[in-house]
N, C-alpha and C positions, 0 to 999 in steps of 0.2 A: 427415665424413658416413658413417653406417653404413647397411646395407641390411636390418637385422633388424626384424621386427615385434614386437609386444608379447609374444607367446608366446616368441619367441626370447630376448628380453631378460629375461623372467621366469625362464627356465631359467638363463641366464648369471648372473643376480643371486645365484644360490645359491653362486657362487664355485667356484674350482678344487678345493676340498675335497670338494664334493658328488659322490657316487657314485650313478648311476642304479640302480634296482632290477633284479633278475634278472641279476646278473652271473654269468658262468661260474665255477665252482669248479675250480681247478687240481688235477689228480689228485695231483701231487707234494706238495701241501699236505695232502691227506687221508692220504697215505702217512706223512708226517712226524708228523701228529697221532696216527696209529694206533699208532706205535711204543711209546708209553707204555702203552697198553692191552695190547699184545702182551706187554710185559715183565711186567705184572701177571698176565696169564693164565698165563704160563709158571711163575711162582711158585706160583700157585694149583694148577696141574696137578701140580706136584712135591709140594706139600703134601698133595694129595688122592690121591697114588699113581696118577694116571692114566697108563696105559701110552703108549708113544710113538706107536703107530698111532692110538689114540683121540685123543691130544693133537693130532696133525697134522690129523686129520679135523675136530675141533672148531675148531681155529684157522682152517682154511680157511672153514668155514661162517660163523664169526663175522666174519671179515674181509670176506667177500663181502656179508654183510648190512650191515655197517658202511659199506662203500663205496656200496652201493645206496641206503641211507637218506640219507646226506649228499650224494649226487649227485643225488637226486631233488628237484626244485623243488615245494614244496607249492602246489597250484593255488589261485589266487585271481583271480577274473575281473576285479575292479576293479584289482588290482595289475598284472595282466598287461596290461590295456588301457592303464594309465598307462605301463608300461615300453615298450610298443609305440609309444605316442604320443611319448614322450620320445626314443626311438631315431630316429623320423622327424625330430624337431626337430634332433637332433644331426647327422644326415646333411645336412639342409638348411643348417645353419650351416657344416658342413665344405665343402659345395659352394660356398656363397657366399664363403667365405674364399678358396678357390682362384680362383673366377670373377673376383672384384674385387681379387685380390692383396692381401689383408689379413692381418694377423698378430694372433693372440689368445694372450696369455700372462699369467701371474700377475705381479704387481708385486714389485719387489725388497724392499719394506718389510715382507714377511711378513704382509700383510693378505690376507684371503680375498676378493680382488677381482681382476677381469681388466683387462688393458689391451688396447684394440682400436685398431689403427692401420695405416697404410700399410706394407706389407712392405718395399717398396723403400727407403723413408726409414729404416726401422729397420735394414736391412742396411747402408745407407751409414754410419750412425752407428757400428754395430758394427765394420765394416771399418776405419773411420777410427781407432777405438780401437786396433785391432791394429797399424795402421801407426805410430801415435804412441807406443805404450806402450814402456817400457823394462823391463817385468816379464818378458818372454819373448823367446826367440830361435827362429828356424826351425831345426829340427834336420834335417829332410828333407822334400822335396816328393814326394807320391805321384801317380803316373799309371799308366795301364794297362800300361806297359812295365816298371815297376819294383816291382810289388806284391810279388813274391817276394823281391826284393832288400831291400825295406823290412822284410819279415817276418824275413829273415835278420839284418838290422842290429839290430833290436830284440831278437831272440833272443840275439845275441852280447853285447849290452849286459847282459842278465840273467845270462848265463853268467859274464861278467866280475865282476858283483856277487857271485855265489856264490863265485867263486874268491877275491875280495878278503876275503870273510867268513873263509875258511879261513886266509888270510894274516894277518889280524888276530888270530884265535884260533888261534895256531900249534898249541897242544896241543888237538887236536880231541877227544881222549878226555875231557879235563877239562871242556871247554866244549861237550860234545855236546848238552846241553839247550838252551843258548843258540843254538847253530847250528840246532837243530831249529825253534826259534821264528822265526828270521829268514830261513832259506833259502827261495828263491823256486821254486815249482813251475812250470816254464815252460809246460807244457800248459794250466794253469789261468789264466794271466795275461790280464787284460782291460785294454785301454788306455783310460784316462779320456778323456772328450771335453769340450770347452769349449762353453758356450752363454751367451747373454746374456738378462738380465731388464731390463725398463724401470725406470729410476729417475725418479720423478715429483716428487722433492723440490724441484726448481727450475722448476716449471711457469711459463710454457708451454714452457720449454726441455726437450727430451728428452735425457736421459743414459741410458747403459746401464752395467750392472755385470756383470762376468764371473763365471760360476758354473761349478763343476767337477762333472761327473757322474762319480763314482768309486765303487768297490766294494771289498770286502775282498780282491778278486783283483787289485787294482792292484799293480804290481811293488814299490812301496815301502811298502805298507800294513803288512805284518807288522813290518818294520824300524822304522817310525815308531811303531807301538804299543809295541814292545819298549823303544825309547829313551825314550818319554814316561813309561812306567811307572818307569823309573829316575830321570829328571830332575825330574818334576813334584813329587814329595814333597820333594826337596832344596830347590827354589826356594820351595815353599810354606812350609816351615819358616823359611827365612831372611826371607821377606817377610811373615811372620805379623803381623797388626795393621795393615798399611798397604795391603793389597789388599782391595777390596770385591768380594763375590760377586754382589751385586745391589743394587737400591735400598733394600730393607729393611735389609740388612746395613750399608750406608752410613749410613742414618739412625740406626740404633741406635748405631753407633760415634760419630757426630757428637753425639748427645745425651749419651752418656757423657763425651765430651771437654768439652762445655759444663758439665755437672754437676761434673766433677772439677776443671777449671782456672778456671771462671768467667771465660772469656776472650771471651765474646760481648758486645761493647760496642755502643753505638749507632753508633760510627764504624767498626766492623768491616766490611770488604769481603769478598765471596766471589769466588773466582777459579776459572774452569774452563779447562782446556787440553785440546784434542782433537788428537791426532796422527793425521794421515790415513794410510791404507794400513797398518793394523795388521799384516796378514798378509804384507805385501810391503815391509817398511821399508827394507832395505839389501841390497846385493849379498852373495852367500853367504860371502865370505871374512870379512865383518865379524861375523856371529853366531858363526862358528867361533872367531875370536880372542877374542870377548867371552865365549864359553863357557869357554874355557881360562883366561881372566883371572878369571872367577867362581870356578872351582875353586881357583885359586892364592890369591886374596885373601880369599875368604869361606868356602870349604868346608874347606880346610886338611887334607884327608885324600886319600891317593893312590888310593883305590878307592871305588866305589859298588856295593854288593851284590856284592862279590867280582870286580868288573870294573874294571880300571885306567882312570883318567880319559883317558889317551892313546888307549886303545881306543874309548872313548865318543866322543871328538872325531872320530876317523877314521870311525867308523860314522855319525856325524851328517853328516860331509862326503859320504859315499856317499848318504845319504838326500837331501840337498839337491841334489846334482848329477845325480840320476837320476829326478827328477819330470818325466815327459813326458806329453803329452796330444795329442789329435787335434782339429784345427779346420779346416774348409773345405779338405780335400785336402792338409793339411800336418801334419807332426809338429813340435810345439813343445817347448821345454824351459824351465823356470823359471830366470830369472837372479836374481830377488829373491824371498825367501820361498818359499811353496809353497801347496798347496791350503788354502783357508780352513776346510775341515772337518777338518783335521789337528790333533789335540791337540798334537803335537810342535811344529808351527809356532807355535801360541799360546804354548807354554812357552818356546821360543827367543825370541820377541818379548818376553815378560815379562822374560827374563834380560837382553836388550839394553836395555830401558827401565828396568831396575833401576839402570843407570848414571845415567840422567837423574833418576830418583827421588833417588838419593844427591846428585846435583849440586844439585837444588832444596832438598832437606832441609838440606844444609850451608849454603845461602844463607839459609834462612828459619827452618825449624822448630826446629833446635837452638839458634839464637840468640834467637828470640822466642817459642818454645813455641807455634808455630802448628799448626793441624790440617792434616794432609796424608794423602792416599790416592789410589788409582787403581783404576779398573775397566777392564781391558784397555787401550784407548788413550785413556781419558778421566780426566784428573787433576782433583782438587778440592783447594783449600787455602783457608785463611782468611788475611787480612792485616790487621794492626793498626797498621802503620807508615805512613809517607808513600807516596803513590802514585808519587812520583818515584823512591824507592828500589825499589819494585816494578818499575817500568819498566826500571830498570837491570839488575835480575836477569833479567827476561824478555829483554832485549836480549842479555845474556851467554849465555842459554840458546839463543837463535836463532843466535848466532854459533858456539857450541860444536857445535850440531846443525844446521848450515846445510843439510844434505842432506834434512832432514825438513820437512814442511809442517804448520803449526800453525793452529788456530782458537781464539782466546783471547777470553774474556769476563770483564769485571770489573764488579762492582756490588754493591749491597746487596740486590738481588733478581735472580735468574737461574734458568735451568733446568739441572738436572744429571740425567743418565739419564732416568728418567720422572717426575722430581720437579720441582715448582716450589718454590723456596726464597726466603724473604724475611726480612731482619733488621728486625723491627719494634720499634725502641727497646729493643734488647738482648734481645728475645724472638724465638725461632725460630718462624716460621710456615711451614707446608708443606702441600702438597696434591698430588694427582695432576696431572701435566702431560700434555696431549695435543697432538700436533703439529697446527698449524693446517690443514695440507693433508691430514690423515688423516680418512677418513670415520668419523663418530662411532659408527655403529651396525653395525659389521661385526666378525665374529669373526676371529681370526688364522688364517693359512694353516697347515694341518696336512697332512702327507703322507698319501696314500691308504693307506699301510701301517698297519694297525691300525684300531681303532674310533674314528672321528672324533667320534661322539656322546659317547663316554665321555671322550675327551681334551678336547673343548670344555666338558663339564660340569666337569672338573677345572680348566680355565682360568678358568671363571666363578667357581668357588669361591675359587681363589687370588687372582683380581682383587678380589673383595670383601674378602678378608683384607688384601690389600695396601692397599686404600683406607682401611680402618680404621686401619692403621698409619701411613699417610701423612698423613691429613687432620687438621689441628689443630682444626678446628671441625666440628660435626655438620652444618652447612649445606653445607660442601664435600663431605662424604661423600654 
């Protein structure tokens, strides 16, 4: 039961992407935007031989005018009344959320909708997740007596990271550019924090998904970015052809396979394998050994962009073991994987799953010329042999990777990514697939940073193009 009237619900129905009118403009944003104009003015003054005194005078006048113009809200009575009314609605909603102990959050499925529920129940589910998970461990508990001790502890960890960088790159002169890219500026570090979003995919059961709020000032951000720029091109080259970038890329490769090998028969089955927890697959020692194994077996070179592979593995170890975050009065550290918004974690997961790819390909594709590929944690393959033989292969896979959790589907019609696929008497039929529990007429969630109207218009355009590519028949489009 909620306590909101129709006007409250009408405002909330616009979703978390909606930004009410008459928002305050931050001065630092204006300063940042003015810099380009200032640069152009300096060039113009030099070109026009304007002396320094005149130049400074004009610069000040122009900047003052610029700041005044973009800080002044253009008056509009109707817009002002709307903004004032919506502000009242927002305050009423906020008061009712506190009064009735409710929680209002966007959903985990990246749709532009809110979840409204009992705060206490939501917190119980979230806390239960933290008690049962093996993804993190408590590094330190914070209370009023040890705030400074906690700060000293975290500062010392960062100092140790910087020292280890110099130990890895012994020749600091030779590697000064690399050190400059990864060294952590202690005074600018911001500790990420964990929060939860509701997962409604298994309604009426409420699940939660952990999310990490992190910025470029996270202690491991620069190191992760540096390592990913080294590793991602290497793994992309090796996995070229069997990694899907999106549904359109998958469908194009699948059509090319069908045209080239003519292997889609009336008896062909489709198989999808989803590996759960893509960003937190295994304990940290496993991706480190897998990374070294990948270098030895497949890369065959001792260096990547002038950095020895042993240095890369040591740096990766530093990254994995120093991902800390705050939640509910405690400092936690990752035991498996890392932040889901880290490109390096995705690359390391791909390198680890590359081993599984090879296992399945050895069992099927090279022997029977089956189609095989993967998008992140979602595998797709065709199968033209007996289902008993397929079951044996899947059984071997589960045994070999017993620590992973799989969701497997086999059939002549199934869903993969955002596609519905069907084998219709040796002809491939496809169309856009929508999750049954997903609201059909909602836009996706878009961060408030940037122009949501422009981003939503781009999304609509790309969705129409996607539908054209996906749909076999005009009726489905």
